[in-house]
N, C-alpha and C positions, 0 to 999 in steps of 0.2 A: 435751785431759786431761794433766796432768805424770806424769812416772813419776820415782820418785828410789828408791836403793838405798838399804838399811840400812848400816853400814860393816860389823854379820855378813854381809848376806846377799854382800857386796860381795868379801869374803877368799874365802868358800864358793865363789862361782863364780872365783875367777879360778884357785885354788889346784884346781877340777876341772876348769876350761878347761886348766891346764898338764896335771895328768895324762893327760884324754883328748887331748890331743896326743901326748903321748909314748907311750902303749897301745894306743890305740886308729888304727893305720896304714892300716886298713882304709875307715874315713871320719874322719878326722880334722877336719872340719871341723862334724862332724854337729851337736854339744852347740853350737858356737856360734851355728849357723844357728837352730836349735831355740828357744835362748835371745831369740835375736834377732827370732825371730817371734811368739813368746808375750810380748814386750815389747811388741813393735804391736801386737798382739789387747788387751792388757790395756788400753792407750793408747784404744782405741778403746768396749772395756766392760771396764769396774771391776768390774763385779760376775762376770767368768770366773769361773768354778770351784767347789766345792764351799765350802758352811758349813763350817768346821773349829773353830772358837771364836772369845775372845773375847780381849781385852788393854785393860784403861784404859777399859772400855765398848766399845772397838770391836769390830765383826766382823772376824774372820781367814777370811781363804777360803784352802781348798789350791789350788792347780793344776797338774794332773799332764801331765808332756810326754809323751806318748806315746811316741813312738820311741826316747827315751836313759832313760823309765824315771823320769826326775828330778821333784822337784815343789819348784814358787815355793811359799812363803808369805806373801802380800798384805795390807797392810788400805788402809783411806782414813784417813789422818788429816785429811782433810776435804774437800769438795766436789768440789773440783777437783784431787787431789792420789791416787793410786796408788803404794804403797809398799812394795818388795818385800823384808817382814824377816826373811825365809831361806830359802836357795835346801839342798833335802835328799834324797839319793841313797836312792830307795827299796829299795837292798840290803841297808841296814842293819839293817833288821827291826823298827825301832823311829821313836816319831815325836818330831821336835825338841822339845827343853825353851822354850819361845816368855816 
């Protein structure tokens, strides 16, 4: 299974990783490790997570990263690809606009 990052997700992940490294001195690698772990899981199980909605007729699934409470929003543009379309922090108190 091929894993893709939408430009938005890539920007959100990079920005959040930078913040995490600067502000989470007790566990600076936790977020990057958890993202990598879930990217591997998505490649093996592309239907991971819970159904969240649809976009352009494709199902969007929400995957909770349990240790950091961050969320990945993913969809399958074709049978061989899973695309991360958004990376979101649970502390925001709202869902992303997709």
